[in-house]
C-alpha positions as CSV (number, residue, x, y, z in Angstrom):
1,M,46.2,70.2,78.6
2,K,43.0,70.3,76.6
3,G,39.9,68.5,77.8
4,A,37.4,66.6,75.7
5,S,35.0,69.6,75.3
6,D,37.9,71.8,74.3
7,V,38.5,69.8,71.2
8,G,34.8,69.3,70.3
9,T,34.2,65.8,71.7
10,R,30.4,65.4,72.2
11,L,30.6,62.7,74.8
12,A,33.4,61.2,76.8
13,V,33.0,58.4,79.4
14,L,35.4,58.2,82.3
15,D,35.6,55.2,84.6
16,I,36.8,56.6,87.9
17,P,36.3,54.1,90.8
18,L,36.8,56.7,93.6
19,L,35.2,59.6,91.8
20,F,33.6,61.3,94.8
21,E,36.4,60.3,97.2
22,T,39.0,62.1,95.0
23,G,36.8,65.1,94.1
24,A,36.9,64.2,90.4
25,D,33.2,64.7,90.2
26,R,33.9,68.4,90.1
27,A,35.7,68.0,86.8
28,V,32.8,66.5,84.8
29,H,29.5,67.7,83.4
30,A,27.5,64.8,84.8
31,V,27.9,61.7,86.9
32,V,26.5,58.3,86.1
33,V,26.6,55.8,88.9
34,V,26.3,52.1,88.1
35,S,24.6,50.4,91.0
36,A,23.3,47.1,92.3
37,P,21.9,46.0,95.7
38,A,24.7,45.1,98.2
39,H,24.0,41.3,98.0
40,V,24.2,41.4,94.2
41,Q,27.4,43.4,94.3
42,A,29.0,41.1,96.9
43,K,28.1,38.0,94.8
44,R,29.6,39.5,91.7
45,V,32.8,40.7,93.3
46,L,33.4,37.6,95.4
47,A,33.1,35.5,92.2
48,R,36.2,37.2,90.8
49,P,39.5,35.2,90.8
50,G,41.6,35.9,93.9
51,M,38.9,38.0,95.7
52,T,38.3,37.4,99.3
53,R,35.7,38.7,101.7
54,E,38.5,40.6,103.6
55,R,39.7,42.3,100.3
56,F,36.1,43.1,99.4
57,D,35.4,44.7,102.8
58,A,38.6,46.7,102.5
59,I,37.5,48.0,99.1
60,L,34.1,49.0,100.4
61,A,35.7,50.8,103.4
62,R,37.5,53.2,101.0
63,Q,34.4,53.9,98.9
64,T,31.5,56.3,99.4
65,P,28.5,54.1,100.3
66,D,26.3,53.1,97.4
67,A,23.2,55.0,98.7
68,E,25.3,58.2,98.9
69,K,26.7,57.7,95.4
70,R,23.2,57.3,94.1
71,R,22.1,60.5,95.9
72,L,25.1,62.4,94.4
73,A,24.7,61.0,90.9
74,D,23.0,62.8,88.0
75,Y,22.0,59.5,86.5
76,V,21.8,55.9,87.9
77,I,22.1,52.7,86.0
78,E,20.6,49.8,88.0
79,T,22.4,46.7,87.0
80,S,20.4,44.2,89.0
81,L,17.6,44.4,86.5
82,G,19.7,42.6,83.9
83,L,21.9,43.5,80.9
84,H,19.1,44.5,78.6
85,A,17.7,47.0,81.2
86,A,21.2,48.4,81.8
87,E,21.8,48.8,78.1
88,T,18.5,50.5,77.6
89,R,19.3,52.9,80.5
90,V,22.7,53.7,79.0
91,A,21.0,54.4,75.6
92,E,18.5,56.7,77.3
93,I,21.2,58.7,79.1
94,V,23.4,59.0,76.0
95,A,20.4,60.2,73.9
96,E,19.6,62.8,76.6
97,V,23.1,64.0,77.0
98,L,23.6,64.4,73.2
99,S,20.3,66.2,72.7
100,P,20.7,69.9,71.7
101,Q,18.5,70.9,74.7
102,W,20.6,69.2,77.3
103,K,22.3,71.4,79.9
104,P,25.0,70.0,82.1
105,P,23.7,69.6,85.7
106,R,27.1,70.3,87.2
107,R,29.5,73.3,87.4
108,T,32.7,72.0,86.0
109,L,36.3,73.0,86.2
110,P,37.3,75.9,83.8
111,S,38.2,75.1,80.2
112,E,41.8,75.3,79.1
113,A,41.1,78.8,77.7
114,E,39.7,80.0,81.0
115,R,42.6,78.6,83.2
116,P,45.3,81.0,84.3
117,H,48.7,80.2,82.6
């Protein structure tokens, strides 16, 4: 199976909720973590239809703690600063990643051509 870089895609965004927990971070060139303080995250999640504190706590128990995700990330988007600030940060990251000088900060899985058949 060919990956995005194998077919010349310049940028692909993957939304993987348990990225570090599943080891999927080893298959990408860079990791962007979207983060907010715990109280902001709880307020947002608990406002969702059908969400309870118990369900939210169970979700958090399966996830890498936010501070650890931030430490492991190559880029962080802080969402508690508002939508405009988050959009600005996304634009900065995209511009950096698409610049000719950018070098992936991570060692990734081998390309299709490099994989044993």
